[in-house]
N, C-alpha and C positions, 0 to 999 in steps of 0.2 A: 568484500567477500560475498558477491551475489551467487558464487556457486552453491553454497550451503545454507542459503536461505530458504526456509519452507514457504511454499506457497500457501495461502489459505484457500480453502475450498469454495467452490460457488455456494451461495445460499439457494435454498430451494426456493424455487418460485412457481406456483401452480398455475398453469395456464390452462383455461378450460377451451377445449375445441370447439363444442357445439354450442355454449352459450357464454355470454359475458354477464356474470352476476352484477359487477358492479354498473355496468351500462343500464342494466335492467332496473336495478334500485333506483338509479337516478332518474330514469324514465318514469317510473312508478311515482316517485316524488314530485316530478314536475307536473304530471298529470293531476295528483292529489290538489296541488296549488292552483292549477288551472280551474279545477272544479270549486274550490273554495271560493276563487274571484268570480265564477260564473262564465268563463269562456268556455267550458265543456260541459255536456249535459251531465247528470248525475248516473254514476254507473249502476246499472240494475240488472243483475244477472239471476235469471230464473230457469229452473229446470223443467222443461215441459216434454211430454212424450211426443206431441205434435212435431217438435222441432226435429227428430230423428225419424219419424215414421215414414216408410217408403223411400227412405233414402240409401239403404245398403242394396237394394234390388237394381239401382242403376249403374252398378260398377263393374259386373262380370256378365258376360253375354249368356251364360247359363241361368242366371237369376233373371235376367230381362226376359228370355223366353218363357221361363217358368210363370213370371207375372203376366206376361201377354197372353199365354194360353190358359190362364187360369190355375187353380190349385191342383188339379187332375185327381182329385179325392171323390170317391164314390159317394154319392148322396145317401143319406139314411133310408129312403124309401126303396132304392133300387137295391141296397144291401139287404133290406128285409125281405123283398122278394126273392131274391137270389138264396138266401138262407131257408126260406119255406119250401122252395123248389127243390133244393139239395135234401131237405128232411123228407120229402115226398119220394125223392128217387131213392134215398136209403131205406124208406120203409117198404117200398116196392121191391127192392133187391132182396130185402130180408124175408118178406112174407109172400112175395108174388101176386099180392092181391092189389087191385088198382082202387078199391072202394075206400073211402075215407070216412 
């Protein structure tokens, strides 16, 4: 009576699209054994700021031109002179007197 027999549903099997965890674990285990035997140098991961410094400016044309042409900011002595001149102009417009 093959007609009335219920099929067993397929079992759930998760297959990762982007990474293979089993392969990664196996590779990590193999690397640890090789390090213990002395075939690989010891793994030494340090975070340093110099590792990333200046790297992000190389990826887009806008940041490249920004880095090549300088920061584009007004330096503080120039800004101080401009503020003083604006203050003098403001005082002249209020009083009409040039003498300071």
